[in-house]
C-alpha positions, -999 to +999 in steps of 0.1 A: +279+532-151+294+519-177+312+482-175+349+485-177+350+522-162+379+531-136+364+553-106+383+563-079+383+537-046+359+518-059+352+484-045+372+454-063+356+426-067+385+402-075+398+392-044+433+396-034+451+387+002+440+423+019+401+411+012+407+381+036+416+405+067+391+415+085+373+446+082+377+459+121+412+447+114+420+468+082+405+500+096+427+495+127+458+491+105+454+514+081+444+542+104+473+534+127+493+538+092+479+573+086+483+586+122+520+573+118+528+586+083+516+621+087+544+638+109+572+620+091+593+636+071+596+642+029+620+612+024+601+591+049+569+596+029+585+591-002+595+559+008+560+552+022+546+559-012+569+534-024+558+506-004+520+517-003+526+509-046+541+479-038+512+466-012+491+475-040+506+455-067+511+423-041+473+429-032+463+422-069+455+459-080+467+471-110+488+497-121+457+515-135+437+510-110+470+529-090+469+558-113+432+562-111+431+567-072+460+588-071+444+611-095+428+635-067+464+637-049+483+643-081+456+675-084+462+684-050+498+682-059+500+705-091+480+729-069+511+728-044+536+731-069+517+758-081+518+774-053+553+764-039+565+787-072+546+815-069+558+818-030+593+815-041+592+842-066+572+862-046+594+863-016+625+864-038+612+892-056+605+876-090+646+882-097+661+860-127+677+833-106+649+830-086+629+818-113+649+789-124+654+781-087+618+781-079+608+761-110+629+729-098+627+732-065+598+731-046+595+748-011+599+716+012+568+728+034+546+727+000+560+690-012+556+676+023+516+683+023+516+670-012+537+637-001+514+632+031+483+635+007+495+607-018+504+585+012+465+591+028+450+582-007+472+550-012+461+541+020+427+547+016+425+532-018+440+502+004+407+503+022+379+512+002+389+488-026+394+456-005+362+464+022+327+472+011+303+496+027+284+467+044+316+455+062+327+490+071+294+495+089+292+460+104+328+464+120+323+502+131+284+493+148+304+463+166+334+487+181+306+508+190+283+484+204+310+468+223+326+503+236+288+508+248+283+478+263+317+479+286+308+514+298+270+505+308+285+481+336+302+509+349+290+529+379+293+562+370+273+554+336+256+529+341+218+532+324+230+564+310+244+545+283+220+532+250+231+499+238+222+514+200+252+523+183+246+563+168+285+573+161+294+544+144+263+553+116+273+587+110+313+579+103+300+547+081+277+569+061+304+594+057+331+570+046+312+548+025+301+583+003+338+592-006+341+560-030+302+569-040+312+609-051+341+597-071+314+575-090+291+600-094+318+625-106+331+598-130+294+591-146+289+629-151+321+630-172+310+605-190+275+619-199+294+656-204+316+636-227+292+615-249+270+648-257+303+663-267+305+690-237+331+717-240+364+713-221+370+741-198+361+761-167+326+760-181+328+725-177+340+719-141+314+744-129+283+727-145+296+690-131+300+705-096+264+718-097+253+686-108+274+667-084+259+685-055+228+679-063+229+640-069+250+634-037+221+653-017+198+631-037+214+601-027+222+612+007+180+620+014+175+585+002+204+570+022+187+585+051+150+576+041+165+539+039+184+539+075+154+558+089+127+527+075+152+501+086+151+514+121+118+513+126 
């Protein structure tokens, strides 16, 4: 990857206050915040976006890094806005008065979905930009091993519980694969621009196909590496 390129959820090597917290504690706190924020009304979600923005600044994230992370949510918000406008116009039968109100006042349910996603993206950025894939994997392995050890002492489970963690490996692979997908997409986009490829639907189609191919290839390589470690 080209040096200095900003990608979504890229780990930040420059240490900040959140880097110092144990990975397991960050997982618990940020997951709790996610669950807590999802059912909140729109005005509280908007306040949460501001709070997490300030938190990211305190942790040393630049405005450019935060804008990079929010890109997926911004794209989804545009889709939600378009659906909101079309839904309002359709329900009001495309009357002249409806056009103005539909454009200026998005439907509350669509707005709430977009705000939810923005908060989740901000929380995810705080995790992935301050925690390495190894730290996430080790913390999940530690948690599952502790749970399995506790259950093995219970009379009902006993020796049925395997001591080797299984679920944490799958979860950690899934979590750590998210930043890699965005990084791969950024690399493909850079290569497309370097070759002066045309913008439009054809670009997105070709990039998605390449992304799927490269993602499967990386997943296969990761699976082989894990299989070799387990032997």
